[in-house]
VOLO-532236 format. One record per residue (C-alpha): residue number from 0; residue in three letters; x, y, z. Coordinates in pm, 1 decimal, always signed. Layout:
% VOLO-532236
nuvex; kolgu; x; y; z
NUM; ALA; X; Y; Z
...
//
This chain:
% VOLO-532236
nuvex; kolgu; x; y; z
0; MET; -1824.4; +3592.9; +704.1
1; ARG; -1431.8; +3558.7; +645.1
2; ASP; -1270.3; +3227.1; +511.2
3; TYR; -1056.5; +3024.3; +789.8
4; GLU; -722.0; +3068.3; +605.1
5; GLU; -786.2; +3452.0; +567.5
6; VAL; -858.9; +3460.2; +965.3
7; THR; -521.0; +3270.5; +1072.4
8; ALA; -301.3; +3410.5; +790.1
9; PHE; -118.8; +3598.0; +1056.0
10; LEU; +31.0; +3257.0; +1183.0
11; GLY; +254.8; +3219.4; +855.0
12; GLU; +337.7; +2930.7; +650.1
13; TRP; +627.5; +2740.1; +789.9
14; GLY; +705.4; +2862.6; +1114.9
15; PRO; +805.1; +2640.2; +1413.1
16; PHE; +435.1; +2521.0; +1488.1
17; GLN; +393.5; +2401.6; +1110.2
18; ARG; +715.8; +2241.7; +1091.2
19; LEU; +647.1; +2050.4; +1438.9
20; ILE; +313.9; +1927.9; +1291.9
21; PHE; +437.3; +1849.7; +940.1
22; PHE; +709.2; +1638.2; +1093.7
23; LEU; +511.4; +1454.1; +1373.4
24; LEU; +222.7; +1348.3; +1133.0
25; SER; +450.9; +1221.8; +884.3
26; ALA; +620.5; +1049.4; +1133.7
27; SER; +326.2; +885.8; +1264.5
28; ILE; +261.7; +720.5; +899.0
29; ILE; +597.5; +524.8; +954.5
30; PRO; +435.5; +241.4; +1121.4
31; ASN; +195.8; +219.0; +860.2
32; GLY; +468.6; +135.4; +600.7
33; PHE; +590.7; -162.9; +800.6
34; ASN; +258.8; -286.2; +889.5
35; GLY; +105.2; -245.4; +571.7
36; MET; +366.9; -484.6; +380.8
37; SER; +455.6; -725.9; +682.1
38; VAL; +258.3; -980.0; +507.5
39; VAL; +543.6; -1067.5; +263.4
40; PHE; +742.5; -1182.0; +578.5
41; LEU; +525.1; -1288.7; +852.0
42; ALA; +349.7; -1521.8; +560.3
43; GLY; +663.3; -1594.9; +364.4
44; THR; +690.4; -1940.8; +200.2
45; PRO; +1008.3; -2102.8; +204.6
46; GLU; +1147.2; -2403.3; +14.1
47; HIS; +998.8; -2702.1; +129.4
48; ARG; +966.1; -3082.9; +87.1
49; CYS; +771.7; -3375.3; +217.9
50; LEU; +887.6; -3512.0; +549.0
51; VAL; +1012.4; -3853.1; +542.7
52; PRO; +1009.0; -3944.5; +945.9
53; ASP; +1306.3; -4089.0; +1099.5
54; THR; +1108.8; -4393.7; +1186.3
55; ALA; +1072.8; -4509.8; +841.4
56; ASN; +1289.9; -4810.4; +771.9
57; LEU; +1487.6; -4669.5; +457.7
58; SER; +1832.0; -4719.0; +362.8
59; SER; +2056.2; -4405.7; +306.0
60; ALA; +2002.5; -4443.7; -70.0
61; TRP; +1642.4; -4490.0; -48.1
62; ARG; +1593.5; -4202.2; +191.0
63; ASN; +1803.1; -3974.4; -51.0
64; HIS; +1543.4; -4090.1; -333.4
65; SER; +1200.1; -4062.9; -149.1
66; ILE; +1122.6; -3743.8; -345.5
67; PRO; +1038.5; -3731.7; -708.1
68; TRP; +1204.6; -3452.9; -880.1
69; VAL; +1012.3; -3223.7; -1141.9
70; LEU; +1119.3; -2973.6; -1390.8
71; GLN; +1057.2; -2603.3; -1254.8
72; ASP; +1140.1; -2322.5; -1458.5
73; GLY; +1405.5; -2496.2; -1675.0
74; ARG; +1569.8; -2697.9; -1359.9
75; ARG; +1482.8; -3024.9; -1163.6
76; VAL; +1414.6; -2972.4; -814.9
77; PRO; +1245.8; -3191.2; -559.3
78; HIS; +879.7; -3208.6; -537.3
79; SER; +707.2; -2968.2; -307.4
80; CYS; +412.2; -3167.9; -227.7
81; ARG; +482.6; -3545.8; -315.5
82; ARG; +685.3; -3843.8; -225.5
83; TYR; +700.0; -4204.8; -318.2
84; ARG; +456.5; -4395.3; -163.9
85; LEU; +665.0; -4488.8; +153.0
86; ASP; +568.1; -4859.4; +230.4
87; THR; +658.9; -4930.0; -96.7
88; ILE; +972.4; -4789.9; -125.4
89; ALA; +1042.8; -4943.4; +258.3
90; ASN; +976.4; -5287.3; +115.2
91; LEU; +1231.9; -5229.1; -191.7
92; SER; +1460.0; -5100.4; +42.0
93; ALA; +1428.6; -5405.5; +274.1
94; LEU; +1489.6; -5625.5; -30.5
95; GLY; +1820.9; -5454.3; -92.7
96; LEU; +1732.4; -5316.8; -435.0
97; GLU; +1882.2; -4993.3; -531.3
98; PRO; +1693.2; -4685.4; -646.5
99; GLY; +1786.1; -4601.3; -1008.2
100; LEU; +1967.7; -4912.9; -1072.7
101; ASP; +1739.5; -5213.0; -981.5
102; VAL; +1409.3; -4995.6; -990.2
103; ASP; +1283.9; -4738.4; -1190.2
104; LEU; +1173.0; -4468.5; -987.9
105; GLU; +929.1; -4306.4; -1252.6
106; GLN; +722.8; -4609.6; -1224.2
107; LEU; +685.4; -4600.6; -850.1
108; GLU; +335.2; -4478.3; -692.5
109; GLN; +334.1; -4147.5; -525.6
110; GLU; +147.6; -4012.4; -230.9
111; ASN; +75.6; -3675.5; -47.3
112; CYS; +283.4; -3539.4; +237.0
113; LEU; +106.3; -3771.1; +508.6
114; ASP; +345.6; -3676.5; +764.7
115; GLY; +390.4; -3300.9; +723.0
116; TRP; +690.6; -3114.8; +555.5
117; GLU; +1006.6; -3014.7; +621.4
118; TYR; +1117.0; -2651.7; +557.1
119; GLN; +1450.1; -2470.2; +462.6
120; GLN; +1585.2; -2216.5; +726.6
121; ASP; +1803.3; -2051.3; +538.0
122; VAL; +1581.5; -1777.3; +454.9
123; TYR; +1305.7; -1759.2; +740.8
124; LEU; +1319.4; -1965.3; +1071.5
125; SER; +929.7; -1980.7; +1103.0
126; THR; +676.5; -1820.6; +955.9
127; ILE; +302.6; -1848.3; +993.9
128; VAL; +325.7; -2062.6; +668.8
129; THR; +560.6; -2323.9; +821.6
130; GLU; +357.8; -2299.6; +1158.7
131; TRP; +21.2; -2354.2; +989.1
132; ASP; +160.7; -2572.8; +699.8
133; LEU; +2.6; -2340.0; +434.2
134; VAL; +163.8; -2537.2; +146.0
135; CYS; +27.2; -2760.9; -128.5
136; GLU; -335.4; -2818.4; -86.3
137; ASN; -335.3; -2540.8; +159.7
138; ASP; -143.2; -2276.1; +2.9
139; TRP; -451.0; -2072.1; -129.6
140; LYS; -453.8; -1942.8; +233.4
141; THR; -125.1; -1756.7; +193.6
142; PRO; -258.2; -1494.4; -71.4
143; LEU; -581.3; -1495.2; +99.3
144; THR; -387.9; -1398.7; +419.2
145; ALA; -291.0; -1073.0; +231.2
146; SER; -613.1; -1014.4; +55.2
147; LEU; -816.6; -998.6; +408.4
148; PHE; -582.6; -761.7; +517.9
149; PHE; -659.6; -542.7; +233.4
150; VAL; -1042.4; -624.9; +282.4
151; GLY; -1008.7; -477.6; +643.1
152; VAL; -816.9; -152.4; +469.1
153; LEU; -1112.8; -124.4; +233.1
154; MET; -1349.2; -168.2; +561.4
155; GLY; -1133.0; +110.0; +735.6
156; SER; -1173.4; +356.5; +426.5
157; PHE; -1542.2; +365.4; +487.8
158; VAL; -1563.5; +458.8; +852.7
159; SER; -1246.8; +669.2; +914.2
160; GLY; -1370.2; +975.3; +778.3
161; GLN; -1723.6; +935.2; +933.2
162; LEU; -1572.0; +875.1; +1267.3
163; SER; -1338.3; +1171.2; +1262.0
164; ASP; -1618.1; +1397.9; +1149.5
165; ARG; -1834.2; +1289.7; +1446.1
166; PHE; -1556.7; +1224.8; +1722.2
167; GLY; -1278.9; +1464.9; +1606.6
168; ARG; -919.5; +1409.2; +1428.1
169; LYS; -721.2; +1396.1; +1699.8
170; ASN; -954.6; +1181.4; +1900.7
171; ILE; -974.6; +895.5; +1611.0
172; LEU; -609.4; +937.8; +1502.9
173; PHE; -495.3; +782.8; +1838.6
174; THR; -764.0; +544.7; +1870.2
175; THR; -701.5; +390.9; +1541.3
176; MET; -306.0; +383.3; +1639.4
177; ALA; -421.3; +206.8; +1933.7
178; VAL; -629.7; -32.7; +1724.2
179; GLN; -325.8; -104.9; +1512.3
180; THR; -67.1; -145.5; +1764.8
181; GLY; -307.9; -340.4; +2001.8
182; PHE; -438.1; -614.1; +1760.4
183; SER; -85.8; -660.2; +1600.3
184; PHE; +6.0; -749.9; +1929.5
185; LEU; -269.7; -983.6; +1996.3
186; GLN; -185.5; -1148.6; +1668.9
187; ILE; +142.8; -1287.7; +1841.5
188; PHE; -81.8; -1500.1; +2036.5
189; SER; -253.7; -1660.7; +1761.5
190; ILE; -332.5; -2030.2; +1799.7
191; ASN; -435.3; -2083.7; +1420.0
192; TRP; -468.0; -1926.0; +1107.0
193; GLU; -824.3; -1830.1; +1109.4
194; MET; -751.8; -1618.6; +1456.4
195; PHE; -417.5; -1474.0; +1277.2
196; THR; -642.1; -1374.8; +980.2
197; VAL; -946.4; -1232.5; +1182.9
198; LEU; -709.1; -1012.0; +1407.2
199; PHE; -521.8; -919.3; +1057.4
200; VAL; -875.8; -770.3; +910.3
201; ILE; -887.4; -529.8; +1185.3
202; VAL; -510.2; -431.3; +1180.8
203; GLY; -605.1; -326.8; +807.9
204; MET; -890.8; -115.6; +934.3
205; GLY; -669.1; +48.8; +1210.7
206; GLN; -357.1; +109.8; +960.4
207; ILE; -606.7; +294.0; +684.5
208; SER; -776.7; +469.6; +908.7
209; ASN; -470.5; +605.4; +1093.1
210; TYR; -318.8; +709.2; +758.2
211; VAL; -645.5; +902.8; +673.3
212; VAL; -716.8; +1077.2; +974.0
213; ALA; -330.1; +1187.3; +995.5
214; PHE; -363.2; +1345.9; +640.1
215; ILE; -682.7; +1515.7; +731.9
216; LEU; -586.9; +1669.8; +1035.6
217; GLY; -237.9; +1752.0; +825.1
218; THR; -422.6; +1949.5; +558.5
219; GLU; -683.2; +2130.7; +787.9
220; ILE; -374.2; +2249.1; +1042.1
221; LEU; -112.9; +2326.2; +763.5
222; GLY; -129.3; +2640.8; +522.9
223; LYS; -198.7; +2594.6; +150.4
224; SER; +154.9; +2583.7; +20.5
225; VAL; +285.2; +2336.4; +266.9
226; ARG; -38.0; +2127.1; +253.5
227; ILE; +51.8; +2042.7; -105.8
228; ILE; +419.2; +1915.7; -10.0
229; PHE; +263.9; +1720.0; +292.5
230; SER; +4.5; +1523.8; +57.8
231; THR; +255.9; +1433.9; -180.5
232; LEU; +599.5; +1405.6; -34.7
233; GLY; +543.0; +1402.0; +343.5
234; VAL; +327.2; +1104.3; +448.9
235; CYS; +438.6; +945.8; +123.7
236; THR; +806.8; +937.9; +180.1
237; PHE; +747.0; +835.2; +532.7
238; PHE; +547.5; +553.9; +430.4
239; ALA; +831.6; +449.4; +224.0
240; ILE; +1082.0; +480.8; +488.6
241; GLY; +872.1; +278.0; +719.8
242; TYR; +834.0; +3.0; +439.9
243; MET; +1236.8; +32.1; +448.6
244; VAL; +1261.0; -38.1; +798.5
245; LEU; +1061.9; -361.6; +717.8
246; PRO; +1317.1; -594.2; +581.7
247; LEU; +1593.6; -450.4; +819.0
248; PHE; +1386.3; -580.6; +1094.4
249; ALA; +1291.2; -891.2; +901.0
250; TYR; +1659.7; -944.2; +847.6
251; PHE; +1773.1; -985.5; +1213.2
252; ILE; +1472.7; -1130.6; +1332.2
253; ARG; +1348.6; -1453.9; +1126.5
254; ASP; +1075.0; -1565.4; +1366.8
255; TRP; +728.3; -1455.5; +1312.1
256; ARG; +611.7; -1412.2; +1647.7
257; MET; +927.3; -1204.2; +1744.5
258; LEU; +939.2; -1022.0; +1424.2
259; LEU; +547.4; -891.7; +1451.0
260; LEU; +667.2; -791.8; +1824.6
261; ALA; +905.4; -566.1; +1679.8
262; LEU; +700.0; -418.8; +1454.3
263; THR; +441.8; -370.8; +1720.0
264; LEU; +632.0; -190.9; +1944.6
265; PRO; +727.4; +128.2; +1758.1
266; GLY; +352.7; +209.3; +1777.6
267; LEU; +383.9; +282.6; +2148.6
268; LEU; +610.3; +561.9; +2078.6
269; CYS; +324.3; +766.9; +1918.2
270; VAL; +195.3; +790.0; +2268.6
271; PRO; +366.7; +1095.3; +2359.4
272; LEU; +259.8; +1270.4; +2034.7
273; TRP; -69.5; +1331.7; +2248.3
274; TRP; +32.0; +1623.4; +2386.6
275; PHE; +231.6; +1787.8; +2107.3
276; ILE; -47.1; +1723.3; +1843.1
277; PRO; -346.3; +1956.3; +1868.3
278; GLU; -696.4; +1893.8; +1762.9
279; SER; -813.8; +2038.3; +1411.9
280; PRO; -911.5; +2403.9; +1461.5
281; ARG; -1123.0; +2371.5; +1157.6
282; TRP; -1324.6; +2081.1; +1293.6
283; LEU; -1344.4; +2249.4; +1631.3
284; ILE; -1493.2; +2565.7; +1483.2
285; SER; -1746.2; +2329.9; +1282.4
286; GLN; -1875.2; +2172.6; +1640.7
287; GLY; -1912.6; +2546.4; +1751.8
288; ARG; -1607.3; +2493.5; +1994.9
289; VAL; -1455.4; +2824.2; +1882.8
290; SER; -1297.0; +2909.2; +2254.1
291; GLU; -1104.0; +2570.0; +2189.4
292; ALA; -976.4; +2634.3; +1828.8
293; GLU; -893.0; +3010.0; +1933.1
294; GLU; -671.6; +2856.9; +2211.2
295; ILE; -470.5; +2639.0; +1974.4
296; ILE; -414.5; +2948.3; +1737.9
297; GLN; -306.8; +3155.8; +2008.4
298; LYS; -59.7; +2867.2; +2112.0
299; ALA; +63.2; +2830.5; +1760.5
300; ALA; +135.6; +3192.7; +1745.6
301; ILE; +328.1; +3210.0; +2061.6
302; LYS; +552.7; +2903.2; +1917.4
303; ASN; +585.7; +3114.0; +1616.2
304; SER; +688.8; +3425.1; +1794.7
305; ILE; +417.7; +3616.2; +1656.9
306; ALA; +221.0; +3854.3; +1827.2
307; VAL; -135.8; +3712.5; +1917.9
308; PRO; -453.5; +3917.2; +1829.8
309; ALA; -693.5; +3990.3; +2109.9
310; VAL; -948.7; +3823.4; +1917.9
311; VAL; -880.4; +3551.0; +1662.7
312; PHE; -1222.9; +3412.9; +1597.3
313; ASP; -1509.6; +3710.0; +1626.1
314; PRO; -1813.4; +3521.9; +1802.1
315; MET; -2032.7; +3700.0; +1611.4
316; GLU; -1912.9; +3553.0; +1271.0
317; ASN; -1821.8; +3203.4; +1198.1
318; PRO; -1519.4; +3133.7; +931.2
319; ASN; -1679.7; +2982.7; +644.2
320; LEU; -1547.3; +2645.4; +608.9
321; SER; -1864.6; +2459.6; +423.2
322; GLN; -1917.7; +2438.2; +46.9
323; GLN; -2265.9; +2490.3; -119.2
324; LYS; -2471.4; +2149.1; -108.6
325; PHE; -2554.6; +2048.4; -487.3
326; ARG; -2810.9; +1781.8; -580.7
327; VAL; -2671.9; +1552.6; -882.8
328; PRO; -2879.1; +1338.7; -1115.3
329; THR; -2779.7; +997.9; -1021.2
330; ALA; -2780.8; +892.9; -1384.7
331; ILE; -2499.0; +1181.3; -1465.2
332; VAL; -2285.1; +1082.6; -1158.7
333; LEU; -2285.6; +693.3; -1250.6
334; GLY; -2173.2; +795.2; -1596.2
335; LEU; -1869.3; +963.7; -1468.3
336; PHE; -1642.0; +672.5; -1313.9
337; PRO; -1593.5; +364.1; -1498.9
338; VAL; -1288.9; +439.1; -1685.8
339; CYS; -1136.9; +584.3; -1375.6
340; LEU; -1241.1; +312.2; -1182.9
341; SER; -1038.5; +64.6; -1392.2
342; CYS; -722.5; +246.8; -1407.6
343; ARG; -749.5; +305.5; -1032.2
344; MET; -801.7; -43.0; -1003.4
345; SER; -551.2; -172.7; -1214.0
346; THR; -255.5; +52.3; -1127.1
347; SER; -331.2; -62.4; -757.7
348; VAL; -297.3; -419.1; -875.9
349; GLY; +60.0; -338.7; -1024.9
350; TYR; +188.4; -185.2; -709.7
351; PHE; +51.4; -388.2; -455.9
352; ALA; +140.4; -734.0; -655.8
353; LEU; +515.5; -588.7; -733.9
354; SER; +546.6; -494.8; -372.2
355; LEU; +406.7; -832.3; -240.2
356; ASP; +654.2; -999.9; -505.1
357; ALA; +967.9; -861.8; -387.2
358; PRO; +1092.6; -1128.5; -167.0
359; ASN; +1013.8; -1383.8; -442.1
360; LEU; +1284.6; -1242.2; -678.2
361; HIS; +1611.1; -1398.3; -734.5
362; GLY; +1849.8; -1330.8; -487.8
363; ASP; +1842.5; -1198.6; -106.7
364; ALA; +1460.5; -1143.8; -23.2
365; TYR; +1540.3; -880.6; +219.4
366; LEU; +1755.8; -678.0; -1.2
367; ASN; +1502.3; -706.2; -292.0
368; CYS; +1227.7; -582.6; -66.6
369; PHE; +1446.4; -282.1; +80.3
370; LEU; +1522.6; -192.7; -303.2
371; SER; +1135.3; -204.3; -369.3
372; ALA; +1069.3; +34.3; -93.9
373; LEU; +1370.2; +267.3; -164.1
374; ILE; +1245.4; +311.7; -543.9
375; GLU; +936.8; +484.8; -434.7
376; VAL; +1093.1; +774.0; -268.4
377; PRO; +1249.6; +905.5; -600.7
378; ALA; +894.1; +786.8; -791.1
379; TYR; +728.4; +1013.5; -524.0
380; PHE; +930.6; +1303.4; -593.8
381; LEU; +931.8; +1279.2; -972.2
382; ALA; +562.0; +1268.0; -942.1
383; TRP; +560.0; +1600.7; -733.7
384; LEU; +775.1; +1746.3; -1000.3
385; LEU; +614.5; +1612.9; -1318.5
386; LEU; +257.0; +1745.4; -1168.9
387; ARG; +377.8; +2115.4; -1091.2
388; THR; +496.3; +2122.4; -1462.3
389; LEU; +349.5; +1916.7; -1715.0
390; PRO; -18.1; +1792.9; -1856.0
391; ARG; -143.0; +1529.3; -1653.9
392; ARG; -268.1; +1250.6; -1899.9
393; TYR; +77.3; +1269.6; -2083.9
394; ILE; +288.4; +1194.1; -1780.0
395; ILE; +74.9; +955.6; -1613.8
396; ALA; +54.4; +752.9; -1963.8
397; GLY; +433.7; +799.5; -1998.0
398; VAL; +521.5; +667.4; -1635.9
399; LEU; +278.1; +362.3; -1716.0
400; PHE; +428.0; +296.4; -2029.9
401; LEU; +771.7; +289.1; -1869.6
402; GLY; +654.5; +62.2; -1598.8
403; GLY; +436.8; -167.8; -1819.0
404; GLY; +708.2; -169.2; -2093.5
405; VAL; +1004.8; -292.7; -1884.9
406; LEU; +773.7; -552.3; -1697.4
407; LEU; +688.6; -705.0; -2062.5
408; LEU; +1075.3; -729.2; -2117.7
409; ILE; +1141.8; -954.7; -1826.4
410; GLN; +999.6; -1257.5; -2041.2
411; VAL; +1276.3; -1210.9; -2290.8
412; VAL; +1556.0; -1202.4; -2028.7
413; PRO; +1757.4; -1501.2; -2044.7
414; ALA; +1701.0; -1711.2; -1658.8
415; ASP; +2054.4; -1666.8; -1564.2
416; TYR; +2060.5; -1298.3; -1608.0
417; ASN; +1887.8; -1249.2; -1254.8
418; PHE; +2012.2; -888.0; -1191.2
419; LEU; +1869.6; -758.2; -1522.0
420; SER; +1515.4; -891.0; -1434.9
421; ILE; +1544.3; -766.5; -1075.0
422; GLY; +1630.9; -401.1; -1225.2
423; LEU; +1358.0; -413.2; -1459.2
424; VAL; +1115.6; -528.9; -1193.9
425; MET; +1249.7; -226.5; -983.1
426; LEU; +1211.7; +4.3; -1279.6
427; GLY; +864.9; -122.3; -1364.4
428; LYS; +811.4; -50.5; -982.0
429; PHE; +898.3; +283.6; -1017.9
430; GLY; +697.3; +362.9; -1322.6
431; VAL; +344.7; +230.4; -1135.2
432; THR; +450.7; +385.9; -798.7
433; SER; +461.3; +728.5; -995.4
434; ALA; +129.7; +696.7; -1169.0
435; PHE; -43.2; +535.1; -856.0
436; SER; +23.8; +875.7; -686.9
437; MET; -48.5; +1103.9; -971.7
438; LEU; -364.4; +958.0; -1032.8
439; TYR; -519.8; +1040.3; -722.5
440; VAL; -438.9; +1408.0; -800.4
441; PHE; -586.5; +1370.2; -1153.4
442; THR; -907.3; +1209.8; -1043.7
443; ALA; -938.7; +1509.5; -799.5
444; GLU; -902.3; +1774.9; -1070.5
445; LEU; -1128.2; +1605.4; -1333.5
446; TYR; -1442.8; +1611.6; -1155.5
447; PRO; -1653.5; +1927.0; -1058.1
448; THR; -1678.7; +2037.7; -694.2
449; GLN; -2064.3; +1891.2; -714.4
450; VAL; -1923.0; +1526.2; -728.0
451; ARG; -1561.5; +1568.9; -652.9
452; ASN; -1573.5; +1400.8; -301.5
453; MET; -1774.8; +1103.0; -418.3
454; ALA; -1547.6; +1074.7; -727.6
455; VAL; -1244.7; +1066.2; -537.1
456; GLY; -1404.3; +810.8; -249.1
457; ILE; -1561.4; +571.1; -516.6
458; THR; -1218.5; +548.4; -725.8
459; SER; -1035.8; +494.5; -415.3
460; MET; -1279.1; +226.1; -322.9
461; ALA; -1160.9; +77.1; -650.1
462; SER; -823.0; +99.1; -548.7
463; ARG; -869.4; -100.3; -243.1
464; VAL; -1016.2; -381.0; -466.0
465; GLY; -733.1; -394.4; -654.6
466; SER; -490.0; -449.2; -359.0
467; ILE; -719.4; -727.8; -245.6
468; ILE; -673.8; -926.1; -572.4
469; ALA; -298.1; -840.3; -606.0
470; PRO; -186.2; -1121.5; -404.9
471; TYR; -329.5; -1350.5; -666.3
472; PHE; -157.2; -1199.7; -935.0
473; VAL; +165.1; -1288.4; -702.3
474; TYR; +46.4; -1633.6; -680.6
475; LEU; +61.1; -1711.2; -1073.5
476; GLY; +429.0; -1676.1; -1022.0
477; ALA; +394.7; -2074.3; -884.8
478; TYR; +283.4; -2193.3; -1217.1
479; ASN; +532.3; -1945.6; -1427.8
480; ARG; +795.9; -1713.4; -1333.7
481; VAL; +738.1; -1472.2; -1578.4
482; LEU; +340.1; -1483.8; -1622.5
483; PRO; +271.8; -1228.9; -1329.8
484; TYR; +502.2; -950.9; -1511.4
485; VAL; +362.3; -1048.2; -1844.6
486; VAL; +11.0; -977.2; -1694.3
487; MET; +77.1; -677.0; -1488.5
488; GLY; +262.4; -536.8; -1795.3
489; SER; +8.3; -581.7; -2022.8
490; LEU; -230.6; -419.5; -1814.1
491; THR; -35.4; -115.3; -1742.3
492; VAL; +39.3; -52.8; -2095.5
493; LEU; -324.5; -105.0; -2165.4
494; ILE; -408.6; +158.1; -1869.7
495; GLY; -170.2; +394.0; -2028.8
496; ILE; -345.3; +393.7; -2347.9
497; VAL; -662.5; +440.1; -2168.8
498; THR; -535.5; +742.9; -1996.0
499; LEU; -466.6; +934.6; -2298.8
500; PHE; -811.8; +943.1; -2394.6
501; PHE; -889.0; +1146.1; -2043.8
502; PRO; -973.8; +1514.8; -2069.0
503; GLU; -666.0; +1710.7; -1966.6
504; SER; -676.4; +1928.0; -1625.4
505; PHE; -363.0; +2089.9; -1626.8
506; GLY; -344.7; +2484.1; -1619.0
507; VAL; -746.0; +2484.0; -1626.0
508; LYS; -955.4; +2583.9; -1333.7
509; LEU; -1102.9; +2326.1; -1132.6
510; PRO; -1473.0; +2293.9; -1255.9
511; GLU; -1759.9; +2393.3; -1050.0
512; THR; -2026.5; +2227.4; -1194.0
513; LEU; -2100.2; +1927.0; -1433.4
514; GLU; -2128.4; +2180.8; -1730.1
515; GLN; -1776.4; +2312.2; -1655.7
516; MET; -1606.8; +1971.9; -1657.7
517; GLN; -1796.2; +1877.4; -2003.5
518; LYS; -1579.7; +2189.4; -2131.0
519; VAL; -1242.0; +2059.7; -2013.7
520; LYS; -1141.8; +1940.7; -2351.3
521; GLY; -771.2; +1861.8; -2411.8
522; PHE; -474.6; +2049.9; -2324.1
523; ARG; -500.2; +2429.7; -2250.0
524; CYS; -208.6; +2631.8; -2175.7
525; GLY; -136.7; +2997.5; -2159.1
526; LYS; -73.0; +3283.3; -1923.1
527; GLU; -445.2; +3283.2; -1823.2
528; SER; -423.3; +2881.9; -1763.0
529; ARG; -138.9; +2947.8; -1542.3
530; VAL; -282.2; +3209.8; -1338.6
531; SER; -595.1; +3030.4; -1287.6
532; VAL; -361.0; +2747.5; -1151.8
533; GLU; -237.7; +2969.6; -888.3
534; GLU; -593.2; +3133.6; -803.2
535; GLU; -745.1; +2785.2; -770.3
536; GLU; -446.4; +2598.2; -557.7
537; ASN; -620.0; +2663.6; -228.4
538; SER; -942.7; +2500.0; -345.5
539; LYS; -782.0; +2179.6; -481.1
540; VAL; -849.0; +1833.2; -283.8
541; GLN; -535.9; +1739.3; -153.7
542; ILE; -489.3; +1365.6; -138.1
543; THR; -234.4; +1144.1; -144.2
544; ALA; -103.5; +782.2; -254.9
545; PHE; -192.1; +505.9; -45.4
//
């Protein structure tokens, strides 16, 4: 029984067929980038204050003093959620009394914004916040909107793998693309916040399912050397490109419904990919559809200008695609994960909180979001380089210390040095993003074959939970400007310290059993280890950063 990659080795690693699959599948990830972070503009909260209706019988002086002032981040600003009691100041205005001269404003009774709010339109013309007044007593709905999207991502993570195993990679890939695009389009016609968020949960399910299945399809079609680049640089970089496109769209389209339409339409460009992206030959063979798999391989050989063998897959043998199944004691499995779960969850909180908070930084919201996306490209590239050459726990701890340390420095930056603060936030995002991507590989290398897929799945679930609570870290900024960075920085540094106590997996053969895993202690290097890395490259679980 020959291995699948041995059977298909005649195709080569990087011919026209592989290049086409690499770039088409990577390009299909671009809509995930701007849909995954679209909430930062769809649910943007502009500056606002209580509406004083034109029908109120107020003099110009009293109209200008109808909103109390509060101290926020060291400066006086109009209150966002309170106004002076309207009938009281209307009576004072009728008596000809002047605010501040004849009347002590601090003694006046205040009331809520009974007539609604007026919103500044210099940044956003409209968002779901301005349309449904998700401010003041309803401001809790804004972070919940983002959290519910990530709840959908969590749900999609559970079902995407099982669906693609049952119905095929290609079918589920394009079905989930349709779900993401179709339900995003339906969101445009939302009549209330409840309808918008329910649809947003479904969009989240389609978004992650599309990402996961595209990744699986690529790793099964591409050869082992290309597979590593695809899983670390390909899909991650194209996700970042989609993320960079988001602020460009949002800058020119300031209305949330039109912006959502503009973000939905590119999904239609994926329809022609159906005729260029094949089904996974590995999956077809696992389903007993050997002739269909052979047809795909023959077409690939023709595209690569390679002579096609008369028979690719011998009907009398099945390429070995499965691994031996093991039964692992539940108690042992449950004892493996707690520290990894906390690391993945905390790093996920940092990544998504920094991404969602980018428009709230001082300066241009669109430029800040673009920079937040742009910084991910060198972060992924650095992660790829470091993983090739250095011990895992030290490089992960190093970038976590970098990210967490600069986030903690923000609290000592004077309020007037806004550009320095933004630079530190971006440097913090760089470190957290690098660690975020490397932890996936590290997790896969730590655990033995018996429980590796389970370990990766459970820790990925912890990552999703981190993304669900991340919007509430951003919400802390409403109480204190630097509080989110202090909390995230402290958490990141703490996780960096914890990482130093992990076993080292660099230069060590992937463990096959729990007994072998328990022998992996500390850093091991040398000629034998280097050979082991090369020999085991094909058996590594290839995973990626989302």
